[in-house]
N, C-alpha and C positions, 0 to 999 in steps of 0.2 A: 419689855418696852425698848430696851437698848437695841435689840435686834431689829425691831420695827423701824426705829429711827435711822439705823445704819443701812437698811435695805428697803427703802421706800420703793425704788424702781422695781425690785424683785416682787414685792407684794402687789404692786399695781399691774404686773404683767397679765394675770388672768382676766382682770377687768378690761384692760386695753384690748386683749385678744378677743374677748366676747363682744365688745363694742364694734370692733372692725369686722368680725365675722358676720354678725347679725345685720350690719348695715351695707356691707359691700360684697358679701359672698353668700347671698341667700339661696336656698335650694330652689331649683326650677324643674320644669318638665314633670315627670312622674313623681318627683320628690318635692314638688312645690308645697310649702306649708309644713314640711316634715320637721318635727322638733321645734315648731314655732308657736305652739300653744302652751302658755305657762299658767299653771294653777296648782294649788295645794289643797283643794277642797276635800279630797278623799284621802288625805295623808294618813288618817287613823287606820283606814282599811288597807292601805298599802303596807303599813307597818305590820298589821296582822297577817298579811299575805307573806311578808318576809319571814315572820316567825313560824308560820305554818309550813313554808317551804323548807326552812332549816330543820324542823322536826321531821319532815318527810325525808330529807337528805340523810339525817342520822339513822332513820329506820332502814334506809336502803344500803347502808354500808355493809360490806361483807365482813362481819365481825370475826369469823375464824381467821381470815387472812390478816385482818388488822391486828388482832391480838398476837398472832404469831410473829408479825414483823416488829411489833413493839417489844416483845420479849427478846427477839433476836438482836434488835438494836441495843437494848439494855445490856445484853451479855457481851457484846463486842465493843461497847463504849467504856473507855477507862474513866474511873472517877476523877473529876477535876482536882487539880492540886494548886494550892495557894491562890485560889480564885478569890478576888476581893468581894466582900459582902456588899450587897445593895441595901442601902438604908431604906427604912420604911417610907420616909417622905419622898424619896426618889421614885419608889414604886407607885405611890399614890399619884404623884405628878404624871408619871408615864401612863397610868391607867386613865386619868382624866384627859390628858392630851390625846391618847389613843381613841377614846370615845368621841372626842371633839373632831378628830380627823375622820372617823367613820361617818359622822353626821355630815361634815362638809363634803366628803367624797360621795355620799349618797344624794345630796341635795341637787346637783345638776341633772341627775337622771329622774329623780322623783318629781321635780317641778315640770318636766315635759311629759310625764305620764309613764315613764319606764320604771320597772321595779327590779332591783339587783337580786335576782334569785338564781338558784342552781339549775332549775328545770329548763329543758330545751336549750335555747340560745340566750336565755336571760343572764347568763354568767358574764356576757360582754358588758353588762351594766355594772359589774363589780370592779371595773378597771381601776378605779381610784380608791379602793378599799384596803389593799394590802398593807399600806403603811400603818393605818389606824389599827387594823387587826393584829399586826405584829407587835405594836407597842402594848396593846391590851393583853395579849397572851404573855408577853414578857413580864408585865407587871403582876399578872395573876399567878403564874407558875414558878417564877424564879425567886426562890426564897433563900435564906441564909444557909440552909442545910444543903450540903453538897450532894447528898443522896437524892434529895427531892429535885435538885437541878438535873441530875442525871436521869431521873425518872421522867421529868417533864420533857427533856430533850428527846428521850426515847419515844414518848407518846406522840410528840409533834412529828418526828421523822417517820415513825411507823405508820401513823395515820395518813400522812401525805403520800407515802409510798403505796399504801393500800388503795387509796382513792385513785391514784394515777394508774395503777395496774388494772383495777376493775374498769376504769373509764376506757382505757385503750382496748381491753378485751371486748367491751360493749361496742366500740367503734369497729373492731374486727368482725364481730357478728353482724352488725348493721351492713358493713361492706359486702359480706357474703350473701346477706339477704337480698341486697340490690342486684348483685350479679345473678343470683338464682331467679329473681323476678324477671330480669331481662331475658334470660334463657327460656323461661316458661312462657313469657309473652310472645317471643319470637316463634314459638312452636304453635301458636294459636291463630289461624288465619281469620277466624270470625272477629276477633278483637281488632285485628289489623285493618278491617274494613270500617270500623267505627270512627266517628269524628268527635263525638262528645262521650267521655267515659267517666262514670261515677264509680269510685273505688270504695268497697266495703272491706277494709283491712282488718282481719281478725288476728293478725300476728304482730300487733304493736309492741308486744313484750320483747320482741327482738330489736326494737329501735333503740339506738343509743340516746342517753340522756332523757329517757321517757318522752321523747318528742313525737310529734305527728308530722308526717311528710306534708310540706306545703305543695300547692298545686304546681308550682314551677319545678319542684323536685320530681313529681310524678311525670310532668311533661318531659323532663330530661331522661327519665327511665324509659319512657315509651319511645323517645327519639333514638336511644341506644338500641332498642329492640327492633325498630322498624326502619330506621335510617332517614326519617323525615319528621317535620314539625307540623303535620297535618291534623292534629287533634288537640283537644283541650281536656285535661284530666284533673279530677278533683275528688275530694271526699264529700260525703253528704252534708257536712257542716258548712261547706262553701256554697251550697246550692242556692240559697235565698239571695246571697250577694250576687251570684252569677245571673239569676233571673232578673234582678233589679238593674242590671247593666253595670255594676260596680267594677267588673273585671274586663270590660270591653277594651280598656286601654292596655291590657296585658296580653292581647293577642298579637305578640310580636316576637322577633327572634331573641330579644333579650330575655324573655320568659319561656323560650323553647316552644312557642305556639305561632310561628310566623305564617303557617299555612292554614290556620283555622279561621273561619269566618262565621259569624252568627247569621244564618239564613234558613230558609225552609228545607234545605237538603241535609240538615244535621241528623246523623244517625246516632242514637243514644243507646249505650249499653251499661248495665250494672255488672261490675266484675267483683265477685266475692272471693277474697283471698284467704285460704286456710292452709295450715301446715299438715303434712302427712301424719296420720294418727300415730304411727310408730315413733314420730319425732316430737310429739307434743310436750314431753318433759323438758322444760326450759333448762334444767340443770344438767341435762345429758350432753354427751359429746356431739350427738347429732344436731343439737341446736347451733353448734358452731358452723355447720355447713347445711343449712336447711334446704328442703325441697318443698314446693308448694302445689296445691290443687287450685285451679282457677274455675270458679263457677260463673257462667255467662248467661245473662238474661237481657233481652230487649225490653226497654221500658219507655214510658212517657214521662218526661220530667215534670209534667203538671200534676201527676198523682202524688199523694202524700205517703205512699207505701215505702219509698226508699228513705224517708226521713225517720221511720220508726226503728 
């Protein structure tokens, strides 16, 4: 309470910022209405989503690397000397404050429909969580026993290193996948003549962060391959939205589709992307530098076949 009384201006800063931003700096253009709808109706399901994502994240950790780094960190770390003991009441307070900080850090995202998860680009919604997570971890792991503190320190450092190493490797593989796709597309004149391209990507296991390429990413890949923005590229899951006209505002240079127009002259292709059979083992060295086979088929987007 003393802190609150002495720092009223500091505490009011987020509220003042929010008020000014929502009233004088509203999103406009393509982003009109973005993050302007507030509700917590499905909060329960969002929490379940977070827990399910955390479980999936734990299952995807490369445990041999993680355990090796934990052991290595433990061996090279000297036991702490004369480290002051943390009282139980302090640890309980840190745990409660940490959980409160996690809730407060999640709230601004949850209330506008965003969920702080690890998958795809959802981790950007975790921006306000580190303080609460750090306090909670410190409260749980750091006991009076110096050996336990050393072990906890090793687990935290080893796990973080393992996650960063595997994440950067996945980005490297994803980067090589995109370069290989650009090269494969550039060698295919039939695809170059198409204006609307539906992508059936059977190599998503090579994508970083378990993500799916958005239509503007595919548009960028095709621009790199053919040197122009004369086509619109998407995966089948985007087709219904495209047909309903939801993407008409995205036929612009901002989304790498400035030369595309919805008219009767649209030539539609279904491109099936697979990896060479000898490179199908994801854990092999070949997956670091993949090569692809492109199957091409002219289609009518009014048929339901490509949605199956």
